[in-house]
C-alpha positions in Angstrom: 16.5 -9.1 10.9 17.1 -5.8 9.1 14.6 -4.1 6.8 16.2 -1.5 4.6 14.0 1.6 4.2 14.5 3.6 1.0 12.9 7.0 0.5 12.6 7.5 -3.2 10.5 10.8 -3.2 8.4 11.3 -6.3 9.1 8.6 -8.9 7.3 7.5 -12.1 5.3 4.3 -11.6 7.1 2.4 -14.3 10.5 3.2 -12.9 9.4 2.1 -9.4 8.0 -1.1 -10.8 11.3 -1.9 -12.4 13.1 -1.2 -9.2 10.8 -3.7 -7.4 11.8 -6.3 -9.9 15.5 -5.7 -9.5 15.4 -5.5 -5.7 13.2 -8.6 -5.3 15.6 -10.6 -7.4 18.5 -9.5 -5.2 16.6 -10.3 -2.1 15.7 -13.8 -3.3 19.4 -14.3 -4.1 20.4 -13.2 -0.6 22.3 -10.1 -2.0 20.0 -7.5 -0.4 18.1 -7.2 2.9 14.3 -7.2 2.9 13.4 -3.7 1.7 10.7 -1.1 2.2 10.4 1.4 -0.7 8.6 4.6 0.4 7.6 7.0 -2.3 5.0 9.1 -4.1 3.9 8.7 -7.7 2.8 11.3 -10.4 -0.9 10.9 -11.2 -1.6 7.3 -12.2 -4.4 4.8 -12.2 -3.3 1.1 -11.8 -5.5 -2.0 -12.4 -4.7 -5.2 -10.6 -5.4 -8.8 -11.7 -9.1 -8.5 -10.8 -9.4 -5.1 -12.5 -12.5 -4.2 -14.6 -12.0 -1.6 -17.4 -15.5 -0.2 -16.7 -14.3 1.0 -13.4 -12.3 3.7 -15.2 -14.9 6.5 -15.6 -12.9 9.2 -17.4 -12.4 9.3 -21.2 -9.0 9.2 -22.9 -9.4 13.0 -23.4 -10.0 13.6 -19.7 -7.1 11.4 -18.8 -4.9 13.4 -21.1 -6.1 16.7 -19.7 -5.5 15.5 -16.1 -2.1 14.1 -17.0 -2.9 10.6 -15.7 -1.1 7.5 -16.8 -2.8 4.0 -16.7 -1.1 0.7 -15.9 -2.4 -2.8 -15.7 -0.2 -4.7 -13.2 0.2 -8.0 -11.5 -0.9 -7.1 -8.0 -4.2 -8.2 -6.4 -7.3 -6.1 -6.5 -9.1 -3.7 -8.9 -8.3 -0.1 -9.8 -6.7 2.5 -7.5 -5.2 5.9 -7.8 -1.7 7.1 -6.9 -0.6 10.7 -6.9 1.4 13.4 -5.1 0.4 13.7 -1.5 -0.3 10.0 -1.1 2.3 7.8 0.6 3.0 4.5 -1.3 4.9 1.7 0.3 6.3 -1.3 -1.5 7.6 -3.9 1.1 9.8 -6.5 -0.6 10.0 -9.3 2.0 10.9 -12.9 1.6 7.7 -14.4 3.1 8.9 -18.0 2.9 12.1 -17.2 4.8 12.7 -19.2 8.0 13.1 -15.8 9.7 9.5 -15.0 8.9 7.9 -18.3 10.1 4.5 -16.8 10.8 4.1 -16.3 7.0 5.4 -19.7 6.0 3.3 -22.2 7.9 1.6 -23.7 4.8 3.5 -26.3 2.7 3.4 -26.2 -1.1 4.9 -28.2 -3.9 7.4 -31.0 -3.5 11.0 -29.9 -3.7 13.9 -31.9 -5.1 15.2 -34.4 -2.6 11.9 -34.6 -0.8 9.9 -32.5 1.6 7.8 -29.5 0.8 8.6 -25.9 -0.1 7.1 -23.4 2.4 4.2 -21.4 1.0 3.6 -17.8 2.0 0.6 -17.0 4.2 -0.7 -14.4 1.9 -3.7 -13.4 3.9 -1.7 -13.2 7.1 0.8 -10.9 5.4 -2.0 -8.5 4.2 -3.5 -8.4 7.7 0.0 -7.5 9.1 0.2 -4.6 6.5 -3.2 -3.4 7.6 -2.0 -3.5 11.3 1.1 -1.4 10.4 -1.1 1.3 8.9 -3.5 1.2 11.8 -0.7 1.6 14.3 0.9 4.5 12.4 -2.5 6.3 11.9 -3.2 6.1 15.7 0.1 7.8 16.3 -0.9 10.5 13.8 -4.2 11.1 15.6 -6.7 9.0 13.5 -8.5 5.9 14.8 -8.7 3.4 12.0 -9.3 -0.4 11.6 -10.1 -3.4 9.4 -13.4 -4.4 7.9 -14.5 -8.0 7.6 -14.3 -9.3 4.1 -12.6 -6.1 2.8 -9.0 -5.3 2.3 -7.4 -2.0 3.3 -7.7 0.3 6.2 -10.9 2.1 7.1 -12.3 4.9 9.4 -15.7 4.5 10.9 -18.6 6.8 10.2 -18.1 8.8 13.4 -14.5 9.6 12.4 -15.4 10.2 8.7 -18.1 12.7 9.7 -15.3 15.1 10.4 -14.7 15.3 6.6 -16.1 18.7 5.7 -15.6 18.3 1.9 -17.4 15.0 1.9 -20.9 14.5 0.7 -23.4 14.6 3.6 -25.0 11.4 2.4 -21.7 9.6 2.7 -21.0 10.6 6.3 -22.8 7.7 7.8 -20.6 5.2 6.0 -17.1 3.9 6.7 -14.4 5.3 4.4 -11.2 3.8 3.1 -8.1 5.8 4.0 -5.5 3.2 2.7 -5.6 0.7 -0.1 -3.6 -2.6 -0.2 -2.8 -4.7 -3.2 0.1 -7.2 -3.2 1.7 -10.1 -5.0 4.0 -12.8 -3.8 6.3 -13.9 -6.6 7.5 -17.4 -7.6 10.5 -17.0 -5.2 8.4 -16.0 -2.3 9.2 -12.3 -2.2 6.3 -9.8 -1.8 5.7 -7.1 -4.3 3.5 -4.0 -4.5 2.0 -2.9 -1.1 -0.1 -0.1 0.3 -1.2 3.5 -0.5 -2.0 5.8 2.4 -3.9 9.0 1.6 -2.1 11.8 3.4 -3.0 15.0 1.5 -3.6 14.2 -2.2 -6.0 15.9 -4.6 -9.1 13.8 -3.8 -10.8 14.9 -7.1 -8.8 12.2 -8.9 -10.9 9.5 -7.3 -13.9 10.9 -9.4 -12.3 9.2 -12.4 -12.5 5.6 -11.1 -14.7 3.3 -9.0 -11.9 2.8 -6.4 -11.2 -0.8 -5.8 -14.5 -1.6 -7.5 -16.4 -0.5 -4.4 -18.8 2.2 -5.5 -20.7 2.3 -2.2 -17.7 3.3 -0.1 -16.1 6.8 0.0 -12.4 7.5 0.1 -10.8 9.8 2.7 -7.4 11.3 3.5 -5.6 12.4 6.7 -6.0 16.0 5.5 -9.8 15.5 5.6 -9.8 14.3 9.2 -7.2 16.4 11.0 -7.0 20.2 11.6 -3.6 20.2 10.0 -2.3 17.5 7.7 1.0 16.0 8.9 4.2 16.4 6.8 5.0 13.5 4.6 8.3 13.0 6.4 6.5 12.5 9.7 4.1 10.0 8.1 7.1 8.0 6.7 8.7 7.9 10.1 5.6 6.6 11.8 5.1 4.0 9.1 8.7 2.9 9.6 8.3 2.7 13.4 5.1 0.7 13.0 6.8 -1.8 10.6 9.5 -2.3 13.3 6.8 -2.9 15.9 4.5 -5.2 13.9 6.9 -7.2 11.9 9.8 -7.2 14.4 12.4 -5.9 11.9 15.4 -3.7 12.7 14.7 -0.7 10.5 17.7 0.7 8.5 17.4 3.9 6.5 19.3 3.6 3.2 19.7 6.8 1.2 17.2 9.5 0.7 15.6 11.5 3.5 12.5 11.0 5.6 12.2 14.6 6.7 12.3 16.1 10.2 
């Protein structure tokens, strides 16, 4: 099964959100292959369905000075940051498709004519996204993993201790390198996705309690490697990892993923 990969470069959050809506509708109608949108956003904080306004720490004046937009959206999770130097991926996948049976093992509401409509395995899908990021990070030279009870991708303290800019008291803690927040719409198509910190300005995390987890630091590839990889290389590794983990045939559609 094909997965179209679209490299959108730097794109406003609202514009990408509208594209997700349009593409997801086409995918549900069978007019478009499952699609992975890869992109960067200008500075923006987004709050998910479990967002708490008190986790936004900067004032309106500070947000204006920093040029940060704020959006409340329909993904899972609390508040996160997106900005240049961070790779954002929005996989739009029909999770109830017969082609994706590992994600459609549950049975939901009765459908007309009898039987049940398959229901997406939401948790299984999120775990697969985490695995994609873990595989890609390993190829980029960073050992990462999952944490029980927490969403996202993490590096352990021994890896995080390489971060020279990080506060010494935080170096004995695991740190989040990628956040995940998704939604599965009424037609079974996934929305939103992941954000991998490649080489963003990490000071923007000072304005929020990221994902509502005050006790855990946030880290980037640039903090952990002697030389941060080019964004094009990261996009390629993410695409290869999607192919390996999900079993898709990746097809690049438009844009460029670099050398």
